[in-house]
C-alpha positions in Angstrom: 8.6 -11.8 -11.2 6.3 -12.0 -8.3 3.0 -14.4 -8.5 1.4 -12.2 -5.7 1.5 -8.6 -4.6 -0.7 -6.2 -2.7 -0.8 -4.0 -6.0 -0.1 -4.5 -9.7 0.1 -1.2 -11.3 -0.5 -1.6 -15.5 1.8 0.6 -17.2 4.9 2.2 -17.2 4.6 6.3 -18.4 5.6 8.7 -16.1 1.9 8.0 -14.4 2.6 4.2 -13.8 6.0 5.0 -11.9 4.1 7.8 -9.9 1.7 5.8 -8.3 4.2 3.0 -7.5 6.5 5.5 -6.0 4.0 7.4 -3.9 2.6 3.8 -2.9 5.8 3.1 -1.5 6.3 6.8 -0.1 3.0 5.7 2.1 4.1 2.6 3.3 3.1 -0.3 0.7 6.1 -2.0 -0.1 4.4 -4.9 -1.7 3.7 -3.8 -4.7 4.8 -4.0 -8.7 4.6 -2.5 -12.0 4.2 -4.4 -15.5 4.7 -2.7 -18.8 4.3 -4.4 -22.0 7.6 -2.7 -23.7 9.9 -0.3 -21.8 9.4 2.4 -19.0 8.3 5.8 -21.2 6.6 3.4 -24.0 3.9 5.2 -25.8 3.2 8.9 -24.7 5.4 9.6 -22.3 8.7 9.2 -24.1 7.7 11.7 -26.9 6.0 14.4 -24.5 7.4 17.9 -24.7 8.1 17.8 -21.0 6.5 21.3 -20.2 5.0 22.0 -16.5 2.9 25.0 -14.8 0.6 25.2 -12.4 -2.3 27.1 -14.1 -5.7 25.2 -13.9 -9.1 26.7 -13.3 -9.7 24.1 -10.3 -7.7 25.4 -7.6 -7.2 21.6 -6.1 -5.5 20.6 -9.4 -3.5 23.7 -9.3 -2.3 22.8 -5.9 -1.4 19.0 -7.0 0.3 20.4 -10.1 2.1 22.5 -7.7 3.0 19.4 -5.4 3.9 17.9 -8.6 6.8 20.6 -9.5 7.7 20.9 -6.2 8.3 16.6 -5.8 10.9 16.8 -8.8 13.9 18.6 -6.7 13.0 15.7 -3.8 13.2 13.3 -6.4 17.0 14.0 -7.6 17.9 14.2 -4.0 16.6 10.8 -3.2 17.7 8.6 -6.3 20.8 10.8 -7.9 18.9 10.9 -11.1 18.5 13.9 -13.2 15.0 15.2 -14.0 16.5 17.5 -16.7 14.8 20.3 -15.1 14.5 23.7 -16.0 12.8 26.3 -13.7 12.5 29.3 -16.5 8.8 30.9 -15.7 6.4 31.4 -17.9 3.9 34.0 -19.2 0.0 33.4 -20.6 -0.6 36.3 -23.2 -4.2 37.9 -23.1 -5.0 39.7 -26.1 -8.7 40.2 -25.4 -10.3 42.0 -22.1 -11.9 38.5 -21.6 -9.3 36.9 -21.9 -7.1 39.2 -19.1 -10.6 39.0 -16.9 -9.6 35.4 -16.9 -5.8 35.6 -15.8 -6.7 38.2 -13.5 -9.2 35.9 -12.0 -6.8 32.9 -11.5 -4.2 35.6 -9.9 -6.5 36.5 -7.3 -7.0 32.2 -6.9 -3.5 31.8 -6.5 -3.2 34.6 -3.3 -4.9 32.3 -0.9 -3.0 29.1 -2.3 0.4 30.5 -1.7 1.0 30.3 -5.5 3.7 33.1 -5.9 2.0 34.5 -10.0 1.8 38.0 -11.0 0.5 40.2 -13.7 2.4 41.5 -16.5 1.6 44.8 -18.6 3.1 44.7 -22.2 6.2 46.5 -21.7 6.9 44.1 -18.6 6.2 41.0 -20.7 9.1 42.2 -23.9 11.8 42.5 -20.9 11.1 38.9 -19.6 10.0 37.2 -23.2 11.9 39.6 -25.5 11.2 37.4 -28.7 7.6 38.3 -28.4 5.4 40.8 -30.4 3.4 42.4 -28.1 1.0 44.2 -30.7 -2.2 43.9 -29.3 -1.5 42.1 -25.9 -3.1 43.6 -22.7 -0.8 42.0 -20.5 -0.4 38.1 -18.5 0.2 36.2 -15.8 3.9 35.3 -15.2 4.2 32.1 -13.1 7.9 31.4 -11.9 7.1 27.9 -11.6 7.0 27.1 -15.0 9.5 25.1 -16.6 10.2 21.8 -18.5 12.2 18.6 -17.9 13.5 15.5 -19.6 10.4 13.0 -19.7 12.5 9.9 -19.6 15.0 10.8 -17.0 12.0 12.3 -14.9 10.1 8.7 -15.4 13.2 6.5 -14.3 13.7 8.5 -11.5 10.1 8.2 -10.0 11.0 4.3 -11.0 14.3 4.0 -9.2 12.5 5.7 -5.9 9.8 3.2 -6.1 12.3 0.3 -6.0 14.2 1.8 -3.2 10.7 1.8 -1.6 10.6 -2.1 -2.3 8.3 -2.0 -5.7 9.0 -4.4 -8.5 9.2 -3.3 -12.1 8.8 -5.8 -14.9 9.3 -4.8 -18.5 8.1 -6.7 -21.7 5.4 -8.0 -20.0 2.0 -8.1 -21.4 -0.8 -8.1 -19.8 -3.8 -10.1 -21.3 -6.4 -10.3 -19.0 -7.6 -9.2 -15.8 -10.3 -11.4 -13.9 -12.0 -10.6 -10.6 -12.3 -13.0 -7.8 -15.0 -13.9 -5.6 -13.0 -12.1 -2.9 -12.2 -8.8 -5.1 -9.0 -9.6 -5.6 -7.7 -9.7 -9.1 -5.5 -12.7 -11.0 -3.6 -10.0 -14.0 -2.7 -13.1 -16.6 0.4 -11.9 -18.5 2.7 -13.3 -21.2 5.2 -14.1 -18.0 2.3 -16.0 -16.0 -0.5 -14.8 -13.6 -0.2 -12.5 -10.7 -2.5 -12.4 -8.1 -3.0 -8.8 -6.7 -5.4 -7.2 -4.1 -5.8 -4.7 -6.2 -4.9 -3.6 -9.7 -4.2 0.2 -10.9 -5.1 0.9 -14.9 -2.2 3.3 -15.6 -2.5 2.0 -19.6 -2.0 5.4 -20.9 -2.9 4.7 -24.8 -3.9 1.6 -24.1 -6.3 2.4 -21.0 -9.5 1.7 -22.7 -8.1 -1.5 -23.8 -7.1 -2.2 -20.3 -10.2 -1.5 -18.8 -12.2 -3.3 -21.3 -10.4 -6.3 -19.8 -12.0 -5.6 -16.4 -15.2 -4.8 -18.2 -15.8 -1.1 -17.8 -15.6 1.6 -20.2 -13.4 4.5 -19.2 -14.2 7.8 -21.4 -10.6 8.4 -22.6 -9.7 9.1 -26.3 -6.1 9.9 -28.1 -5.7 12.5 -29.8 -3.1 13.5 -32.3 -1.0 16.7 -31.2 2.7 18.0 -33.3 5.2 20.1 -31.9 8.5 21.5 -33.7 11.9 21.9 -32.9 13.9 24.4 -34.7 17.6 24.9 -35.5 19.9 27.1 -33.5 18.6 30.7 -32.8 21.3 33.0 -31.9 18.9 35.3 -30.3 18.3 32.3 -28.3 21.9 30.6 -27.5 23.4 34.2 -26.9 21.2 35.0 -24.0 22.6 35.1 -20.5 19.6 32.8 -19.4 17.2 30.8 -20.8 14.3 32.1 -22.5 11.0 31.2 -20.5 7.8 29.5 -21.5 5.4 31.7 -23.7 2.0 30.7 -23.6 -0.3 32.3 -26.4 -3.9 31.5 -26.3 -4.8 33.5 -29.1 -2.6 31.2 -31.0 -3.4 28.2 -29.4 0.4 27.4 -28.7 3.0 27.0 -26.3 6.7 28.1 -26.8 9.8 27.2 -24.8 13.5 27.1 -25.4 15.0 23.5 -26.4 18.7 23.5 -26.5 20.4 26.4 -28.6 16.6 26.9 -30.5 12.9 27.0 -29.7 10.5 24.4 -29.2 6.7 25.5 -30.3 3.7 23.2 -29.9 0.1 23.9 -31.3 -4.0 22.9 -30.3 -4.8 23.2 -33.8 -8.5 23.8 -34.4 -8.3 21.1 -37.6 -7.2 18.3 -35.0 -7.8 14.6 -35.6 -8.6 12.1 -33.0 -6.1 9.0 -33.3 -6.7 5.2 -33.2 -10.8 6.0 -32.8 -11.8 2.0 -32.9 -8.4 1.3 -30.4 -4.9 1.9 -29.8 -2.7 -1.1 -31.6 -0.9 -3.2 -29.2 1.7 -2.7 -31.8 2.4 0.7 -31.0 5.4 2.0 -28.8 8.2 4.3 -29.6 6.8 5.6 -33.0 5.6 8.6 -33.8 3.0 9.6 -36.5 3.9 11.1 -40.0 4.4 14.7 -40.1 1.1 16.7 -41.0 1.9 20.4 -41.3 -1.3 21.0 -43.0 -3.4 21.1 -39.9 -1.1 23.6 -38.3 -0.5 25.7 -41.2 -2.7 28.8 -39.9 -1.3 27.9 -36.5 2.5 28.3 -37.6 1.2 31.4 -40.0 -0.1 32.9 -36.3 2.9 32.0 -34.7 5.2 33.8 -37.2 3.3 37.0 -36.3 3.5 36.6 -32.6 7.5 35.3 -32.7 8.8 36.8 -35.9 12.3 35.2 -35.3 10.6 31.9 -35.9 10.3 33.0 -39.6 13.4 32.6 -40.5 14.7 29.7 -38.1 15.0 26.1 -39.6 13.2 23.0 -38.5 15.4 20.7 -36.8 12.8 18.2 -35.7 9.1 17.4 -35.9 7.4 15.4 -33.1 4.0 14.2 -34.0 2.7 11.5 -31.4 -0.8 10.5 -29.5 -1.7 11.7 -26.0 -4.9 10.5 -24.5 -7.6 13.1 -22.8 -10.7 12.9 -21.1 -14.0 14.8 -22.1 -12.8 17.5 -19.9 -9.2 17.3 -20.1 -9.0 16.3 -16.4 -7.4 13.2 -15.6 -9.4 10.1 -14.8 -8.3 8.9 -11.0 -9.7 7.0 -8.4 -11.9 3.7 -7.7 -13.6 2.7 -10.6 -17.5 2.6 -9.7 -19.1 -1.0 -10.1 -15.2 -2.7 -9.4 -13.8 -3.9 -6.5 -10.2 -2.7 -5.9 -10.2 -1.5 -9.3 -8.0 2.0 -9.5 -7.9 3.9 -12.5 -4.9 6.7 -13.1 -5.4 7.3 -16.9 -6.1 10.1 -19.1 -3.4 12.4 -17.8 -2.5 14.5 -20.6 -0.4 17.1 -18.7 1.4 14.4 -16.9 4.6 16.2 -15.8 2.3 19.1 -14.5 0.0 16.6 -13.0 1.5 12.9 -12.3 3.0 13.9 -9.0 -0.1 15.1 -8.1 -2.5 12.1 -9.1 0.1 9.6 -7.7 -0.1 10.9 -4.2 -3.7 11.4 -5.0 -4.7 7.4 -5.7 -1.7 6.3 -2.9 -3.7 8.4 -0.3 -7.0 6.8 -1.9 -5.9 3.2 -1.5 -3.6 3.2 1.8 -5.6 6.0 3.8 -9.1 5.6 2.3 -9.5 9.2 1.0 -7.3 11.4 -0.9 -6.6 14.5 1.8 -8.3 17.2 -0.6 -11.6 17.7 -3.0 -10.6 15.8 -6.2 -14.1 15.2 -7.6 -12.4 17.3 -11.0 -10.2 14.4 -11.5 -12.7 11.6 -10.1 -13.3 8.9 -12.5 -16.9 8.7 -11.2 -17.8 12.4 -12.3 -19.2 11.0 -15.5 -21.2 8.3 -14.5 -21.6 4.7 -16.3 -24.1 6.5 -18.8 -21.0 7.8 -20.9 -20.4 6.2 -24.5 -17.5 6.4 -26.9 -20.1 8.3 -29.1 -20.2 10.9 -26.4 -16.4 11.0 -25.4 -15.0 11.2 -29.0 -16.7 14.5 -29.7 -16.1 16.0 -26.3 -12.6 15.2 -26.5 -12.2 17.1 -29.7 -14.2 20.1 -28.3 -11.7 19.8 -25.2 -8.7 19.8 -27.6 -10.0 22.6 -29.6 -10.8 24.5 -26.5 -7.3 24.2 -24.7 -6.6 27.5 -24.7 -9.8 29.0 -25.1 -11.4 31.4 -22.2 -12.8 29.3 -19.6 -16.1 31.0 -18.7 -18.3 30.5 -15.2 -21.3 30.3 -17.2 -20.3 28.8 -20.7 -22.1 25.6 -21.9 -20.0 23.7 -24.6 -22.1 22.4 -27.3 -20.4 19.1 -28.5 -22.0 15.9 -28.2 -25.7 17.6 -27.1 -28.5 17.2 -26.4 -27.3 13.9 -25.1 -29.5 12.6 -22.2 -33.1 14.7 -22.0 -36.1 13.9 -20.0 -39.9 13.9 -21.5 -40.1 17.5 -21.0 -37.1 18.7 -23.3 -39.2 19.5 -26.2 -41.8 21.3 -24.2 -39.3 23.6 -22.6 -37.7 24.0 -26.0 -40.2 25.3 -27.4 -41.3 27.9 -24.3 -37.8 29.2 -24.7 -35.4 27.1 -22.6 -31.6 28.1 -23.1 -29.9 24.7 -22.1 -27.2 23.8 -19.5 -26.3 20.6 -19.1 -24.8 18.2 -15.9 -23.7 14.6 -15.9 -24.8 14.8 -19.6 -28.5 15.7 -18.9 -29.9 18.7 -20.3 -31.5 21.2 -18.2 -32.9 24.8 -18.1 -30.8 27.5 -17.3 -33.3 30.1 -18.1 -36.3 30.9 -19.9 -35.8 33.5 -23.3 -39.1 35.4 -24.2 -39.8 36.0 -28.0 -36.9 38.0 -29.4 -34.4 37.9 -26.9 -31.2 35.3 -28.3 -31.7 31.3 -27.2 -27.8 31.8 -26.1 -26.1 33.1 -23.1 -23.0 35.1 -23.8 -20.4 33.6 -22.1 -18.7 36.1 -19.7 -16.9 37.1 -16.5 -19.4 39.4 -16.1 -23.2 39.9 -15.8 -24.8 38.0 -18.9 -27.6 38.5 -21.0 -29.4 36.2 -18.8 -29.6 38.6 -16.3 -32.9 39.9 -16.8 -34.8 36.7 -17.7 -33.0 35.5 -14.5 -34.9 38.7 -12.6 -38.1 37.6 -14.3 -38.1 34.0 -12.9 -36.7 35.1 -9.2 -39.9 37.6 -9.3 -42.6 35.0 -10.0 -41.4 33.1 -7.7 -41.6 35.3 -4.7 -44.4 36.9 -5.8 -46.4 34.4 -7.3 -45.7 30.5 -8.0 -43.0 29.0 -10.2 -41.8 25.5 -11.4 -39.2 23.7 -12.5 -37.5 20.0 -12.7 -36.5 17.9 -10.0 -34.8 15.3 -12.4 -31.7 17.0 -11.7 -31.8 15.4 -8.2 -29.4 12.3 -7.7 -32.4 9.9 -6.1 -31.7 6.8 -4.3 -34.4 3.9 -2.8 -33.2 2.6 0.2 -34.9 -0.8 1.5 -34.8 -3.6 3.4 -35.0 -4.7 7.3 -31.9 -3.1 8.0 -32.1 0.1 6.0 -32.7 2.7 9.1 -29.8 1.2 10.9 -27.6 1.5 7.9 -28.6 5.0 7.0 -27.9 5.7 10.9 -24.8 4.6 10.5 -23.6 6.4 7.0 -25.6 9.3 7.7 -24.4 12.3 10.6 -27.7 13.5 10.8 -31.1 12.0 12.3 -33.0 9.7 10.3 -36.6 10.6 10.4 -39.9 8.6 11.1 -42.3 7.7 8.5 -43.9 10.6 6.8 -40.9 13.1 7.7 -37.9 14.4 6.2 -34.7 15.3 7.4 -31.5 17.2 6.6 -27.9 15.6 6.9 -24.7 15.6 5.8 -22.6 12.7 5.1 -18.9 12.3 6.6 -15.9 10.2 5.9 -14.0 8.8 8.1 -11.9 11.6 8.8 -15.0 14.0 9.2 -14.9 15.8 5.9 -17.9 16.4 3.8 -18.8 13.7 1.3 -22.4 14.3 0.6 -25.6 16.8 1.7 -28.6 14.8 1.9 -32.4 14.7 2.4 -33.4 11.9 3.8 -37.4 10.7 3.1 -39.1 8.0 5.4 -41.6 6.0 3.6 -41.7 3.5 5.6 -39.8 2.0 8.3 -38.1 -0.6 5.3 -38.0 2.6 2.6 -36.3 5.5 2.2 -35.5 8.3 -0.4 -32.4 10.2 -0.8 -31.8 13.3 -2.9 -28.3 14.8 -3.6 -26.4 16.4 -6.5 -27.3 14.8 -9.4 -24.0 15.3 -10.8 -22.5 12.8 -7.9 -24.3 9.6 -8.6 -21.7 7.3 -9.3 -19.5 9.0 -6.2 -22.3 8.3 -3.9 -23.3 5.3 -5.2 -19.5 3.8 -4.9 -19.5 5.2 -1.3 -22.6 3.3 -0.7 -21.5 0.2 -2.1 -18.1 0.2 0.0 -20.1 0.8 3.1 -23.3 -2.2 2.5 -24.0 -4.2 5.1 -27.0 -6.3 6.5 -30.4 -6.4 4.6 -29.8 -3.4 2.6 -30.7 -2.4 -1.1 -29.7 0.5 -2.7 -31.4 1.6 -5.9 -30.6 4.4 -8.2 -33.7 6.1 -9.3 -32.4 9.2 -10.3 -33.8 8.7 -13.8 -37.0 6.6 -13.1 -38.3 8.8 -10.3 -39.0 12.6 -11.5 -41.2 15.5 -11.4 -41.5 18.9 -10.4 -40.5 21.3 -7.6 -43.1 24.5 -7.1 -42.5 27.2 -5.1 -43.8 30.7 -4.0 -46.8 31.9 -2.2 -49.2 30.4 -4.1 -47.7 27.1 -4.4 -50.0 25.8 -1.9 -52.9 27.0 -3.7 -51.6 25.5 -6.9 -51.2 21.9 -5.2 -54.6 22.1 -3.6 -56.5 23.2 -7.0 -54.9 19.7 -8.7 -55.6 17.4 -5.0 -58.7 16.5 -3.3 -56.1 15.8 -0.6 -55.9 18.2 2.6 -52.5 19.9 1.7 -53.5 22.9 4.7 -50.6 23.8 6.8 -52.2 22.2 9.5 -52.4 18.7 7.1 -48.9 19.0 5.1 -46.6 20.3 7.6 -43.2 21.8 6.7 -40.7 18.7 6.2 -43.6 16.2 5.8 -43.9 13.7 2.8 -47.0 11.6 1.9 -48.1 9.9 -1.1 -50.9 12.1 -2.9 -53.3 11.6 -5.8 -52.5 14.6 -8.5 -54.5 13.9 -11.9 -53.8 10.1 -12.9 -50.8 9.9 -10.3 -50.0 8.9 -7.2 -47.3 11.4 -6.3 -44.8 11.4 -3.7 -44.8 15.1 -2.6 -42.4 16.7 0.2 -42.8 20.0 1.6 -39.7 21.4 1.1 -37.8 24.2 -1.5 -34.4 24.9 -2.2 -35.8 28.2 -2.8 -36.3 29.1 0.9 -39.8 29.8 0.0 -42.8 27.8 0.6 -42.7 25.1 -1.5 -42.9 21.5 -2.8 -41.4 18.7 -4.8 -43.7 16.4 -6.6 -42.4 12.9 -7.8 -43.8 10.5 -10.2 -42.5 8.1 -12.5 -40.8 9.6 -15.4 -43.5 8.3 -17.4 -46.0 10.2 -16.1 -44.1 13.4 -16.1 -45.9 14.8 -19.1 -49.7 14.2 -17.6 -48.5 15.7 -14.7 -47.4 18.9 -16.4 -50.4 19.4 -18.0 -52.5 19.2 -15.0 -49.8 21.3 -13.0 -49.5 23.7 -15.7 -52.9 24.1 -16.8 -54.2 24.8 -13.5 -51.1 27.0 -12.5 -52.4 29.8 -15.0 -54.6 31.1 -12.3 -51.9 31.3 -9.8 -49.3 33.0 -12.0 -47.5 29.7 -12.7 -44.1 30.4 -14.3 -41.2 28.2 -15.6 -37.9 29.0 -13.8 -34.2 27.4 -14.6 -31.0 26.8 -12.7 -29.9 30.4 -13.0 -32.6 31.8 -10.6 -32.4 28.6 -8.2 -28.9 29.8 -7.8 -30.2 33.3 -7.2 -33.2 32.3 -5.0 -30.6 30.1 -2.6 -28.9 33.4 -2.1 -31.4 34.6 -0.6 -31.7 32.0 2.4 -27.5 31.7 2.7 -28.0 28.4 1.1 -25.1 26.2 0.4 -24.4 24.2 -2.9 -23.0 21.4 -3.5 -19.4 21.0 -4.8 -19.1 25.2 -4.1 -20.1 25.5 -0.1 -19.8 21.7 0.6 -17.0 19.4 -0.3 -14.7 17.2 0.8 -12.1 20.3 1.3 -14.5 21.3 4.0 -16.3 19.9 7.4 -19.4 20.3 8.9 -18.6 22.5 11.5 -16.8 24.9 9.0 -19.7 25.2 6.8 -22.4 25.3 9.2 -23.8 21.8 8.2 -23.3 20.7 12.1 -26.2 22.0 13.3 -27.6 18.6 11.4 -25.8 16.4 12.8 -27.5 14.2 15.5 -24.8 14.1 18.2 -27.7 12.4 20.8 -27.9 9.5 18.7 -26.4 6.3 20.1 -25.0 5.1 16.7 -21.2 5.6 16.1 -22.0 7.3 12.6 -19.2 7.5 10.3 -16.9 10.4 11.1 -18.6 11.4 14.3 -15.1 10.9 16.3 -14.0 13.5 14.2 -17.1 15.8 14.4 -17.5 15.6 17.8 -13.5 16.8 17.9 -14.3 19.7 16.0 -17.1 20.4 18.4 -15.5 20.6 21.2 -12.5 22.3 19.7 -14.4 24.6 17.6 -13.4 25.5 14.0 -10.7 28.1 12.8 -12.9 29.2 10.0 -16.3 30.3 9.2 -18.7 29.8 6.0 -20.4 33.3 6.2 -22.1 35.5 3.9 -21.2 39.0 2.1 -23.3 41.8 0.8 -20.5 43.0 -2.0 -20.5 46.5 -3.9 -19.8 44.8 -6.9 -20.5 46.7 -10.4 -20.9 44.7 -13.4 -19.3 41.3 -12.1 -20.1 39.1 -9.1 -18.1 36.6 -7.4 -17.6 33.2 -8.9 -15.6 31.0 -7.0 -12.0 31.3 -5.0 -11.8 34.8 -4.9 -9.8 36.4 -2.2 -11.1 37.7 0.7 -8.6 40.6 2.5 -9.0 41.6 5.8 -6.8 44.1 7.7 -4.5 44.0 4.2 -3.8 40.3 3.7 -5.5 37.8 2.5 -7.4 35.8 5.1 -10.6 34.1 3.0 -11.8 33.0 0.1 -15.3 33.0 -1.7 -17.0 29.6 -2.6 -19.7 31.0 -4.6 -22.0 34.2 -5.1 -23.9 36.3 -7.4 -26.8 38.4 -7.6 -30.0 38.3 -5.5 -32.6 39.5 -8.0 -35.1 39.6 -5.2 -32.5 41.7 -2.8 -31.0 43.7 -5.5 -28.0 42.9 -3.9 -24.3 41.2 -5.1 -23.9 38.4 -2.4 -20.9 36.1 -1.5 -20.5 33.1 0.0 -17.4 32.3 1.6 -14.1 31.5 4.5 -13.0 34.1 7.3 -11.2 33.1 10.5 -14.0 32.1 12.9 -13.3 34.5 15.8 -13.6 37.2 12.7 -16.6 36.5 12.0 -19.0 38.7 13.1 -22.4 40.5 11.9 -21.1 43.9 9.9 -17.1 42.7 9.3 -15.6 45.1 6.9 -13.5 43.2 4.4 -12.5 43.5 0.5 -13.1 40.6 -2.3 -10.8 40.8 -5.4 -13.2 40.6 -8.3 -11.3 40.5 -11.7 -8.4 42.2 -10.0 -10.3 45.0 -8.5 -10.9 45.3 -4.8 -14.9 45.3 -3.9 -15.7 46.8 -0.4 -17.7 44.2 1.1 -19.8 43.4 4.4 -20.6 40.5 6.7 -24.0 39.7 7.0 -26.2 37.1 9.3 -30.0 37.8 8.4 -31.2 36.4 5.4 -32.3 38.6 2.7 -35.7 36.9 2.5 -37.8 35.3 4.8 -35.5 35.5 7.5 -38.2 33.9 10.3 -38.5 31.4 7.9 -42.6 31.5 8.3 -43.1 31.7 4.6 -41.0 28.4 3.9 -42.8 26.9 7.1 -45.9 28.2 7.8 
């Protein structure tokens, strides 16, 4: 066994083997994997082995497509069989809501190049004849669906890795991982110590325990999962071709052919978490005792959907644990707060996602960043505030909702409320209907007396529609107020703070008392942040950005620190309110003796102002596109600030507004949103953020070379706004844009402008076609809706109210 290595991968399941292979594929040969038992020990060996591309996140779906296509390549490379069965699969819809979801997914697949199709009941019966189609409205068919041999596939990854120079050591248990001062690691095993430049935690069922060795908590939990293999069934083995997969979300089941019989598994409601207090190190190639009681109702439903099962004997029962993250997606990437420590955990769909996870992590390690936006599986997406007490109920909820309809406006209830601001009880008494972001409770809108305190999940306009319209009207006609808690906020100090910001931000760093807007780019010119910089002095700055990206951004800041620079996360200690609307200045002047006239307090100014008992940091900027101010105080002072603003605001028609109204208001100005219009999938030039890049500054800011090249050559696509002839459903995200009879673009987000009373979409089309008035069609829930490209904002097009 080697005692020094560039990378030590801990864990010999399919994910660890995939990571190892992809590292060698990208050119790192001094890599090794250590496994406490044998390859596939843990969850891999007893997995059902199914694979599919269906995923609500388009980048996850693309990576699943990559994984599936990779298997043939592995077989050709190694000469080993993965036991592939590309039989295709159908996902059934028994309600209009579920059918809407499948049609929305089919639309996404159009611009992704995935050849799925919608089937009617009769077509389902032809493809999957054992299915009882009573009550079925339709299905989504995916020809890439199938299953494989878990053991054979894992060993194919392992052989391919060895062919690339990797070493694999089995029967080698890791007992400690200790960091050195230079960022490298000592991996202590029962066969000796390995000095590794990088460590990858692919521990699977033991990922929590392996993470604890490094002093980090990974939000994962194992769940018991059970599937059944039947005896031989004549209607199955006498078929000329293998029966396809059938996903029956209503019955919480998946079914496929297994030899001459069937395999059916369940995501049952009375599910059970496993190893709540830690996975035993002695666990390996064991199964859990059969538990038919918890799947009794699921089996009864399956008998109705697939009557053939009722007379089939049970050949075997596979009951074992799998790990899940709170949202069901993997935890991948560099672990925030640790140097050279990487996560490849929580991959419950290992044979759909394992290849994509391995590729993503290898790109991150070898090339510095993945080639696409992978925030949906980034280990940083939950933040270090997450606890085991939060993880467990969220994992249970995710398991129970595995086959549920995923609505774009749905707010899941488990483990809530978790994190709240000092305003929680006040807003709750005012009728707040709550959403959550990064564990924080955020008002989505405010229900009036007699209205339900719950937003109905829907792909169409929900019962929040009228409340949102009220709040938009209040902002546009008088003044509205909401919290600024759900901004990520960072205090940057030090003698080298300005020079550091000049290097990591592509835009201009403002002078004292002023703000600037700037994109943050990675080394290949992709967007990794959309920031406001507030210059408080030559040695102190405040940054604001997306609240849900705190650990994502802090990880980048930490990796780029140079000189006398200090970064402090003040997201939860500096809070306050935004006031916006034509009476916003009147309200602010009413609560301070400072001069806040247009001449004394210009657009994009920032200054300390005495409001009530507080010295507040106030900046004149607003995401609503209206006259507005952001008012920041210490979190301990937020309630008194509220009382002052709320009391004075009654004379000006002050009303609270939530995130639903905010998202409508920003559409009036075509303002983009982080992880919608702005993400690592896109460049500044594509999205229009290049107008905030300071190409005049002398600094060699990160991503400058790529940004200048795109500036010279132009971008192939352009983010545009569209007015859509929608009915009761607006654009959500990733709907295809049809131009000249073909899909030539896609939507990033959209919604309803209550101010203009129009349905609006934002999306990409070819740059050479992006002209005012361009007629296109946008596919919304399977229906083609006419749309027209517009270039004039719907509100205050000259910016006179916002800047005046």
